[in-house]
N, C-alpha and C positions, 0 to 999 in steps of 0.2 A: 415312297411312291404311293399315291392314293388310288383307290379303285374307282374308275369312272364307269358307273353303271347307268344305263339308260332304262328306266322303268317303263313298262307298258302295261296296258290293261289294269290300271290302278282303280281300285274301288275303295270306298270308305264305309266301314261298318262300325257305327258308333265312333269312339275315338281311335279306332284301329284302321290302318290302311293296309290292304293286301295288293301285291303287285307281282308282275313277272319280269324277269330279266335273264340275261345270259352271263354266266360267270366267266372268269378269266380263261377257262378252257373251252369255251363255246357251248357248254351245257346249259339247257334251260332250267332255271331255278325259280322258286316262288318264295316270297317273303311276306311276313305279317309284322307290323311295327305299330306300337301305340304312340300316339302323338300327344298324350296328356303330359303336363309338366311333371318332372321327377318320377316318371313311371319306369322307363328303361326297358320295357318289353320289346324285343325284336328277335325273330327266329327265321331261319331259312328252311324250306321244305323242298322235296323232290316233286310233289304233286300240287296242283292248284287247289284241289279239294281240301287238302290238309291245311293249307294256308288260310283258306276261307273259314274252315271249322275253327281254327285257332283264333281267328279274328272275331267270330261269333261268340265264342265261349270265354274270351278273356275278360277278367275282372281286375280292375286296377286296385292295388292294395293302398295306394296313396290317394287320398281324397282331399 
């Protein structure tokens, strides 16, 4: 079974996208994910500020 997440408030900071969604238990979560090829950076946070900070400070190791 796949997770069907509806992302909202999606912003792009460089190659990283930060968004808000509700998890399977109805809690609001925030995520930051890099869209660069072969990067693989994606993390979930409890606060929007933490997700945006991760998006601003992320540096891809793969260039």
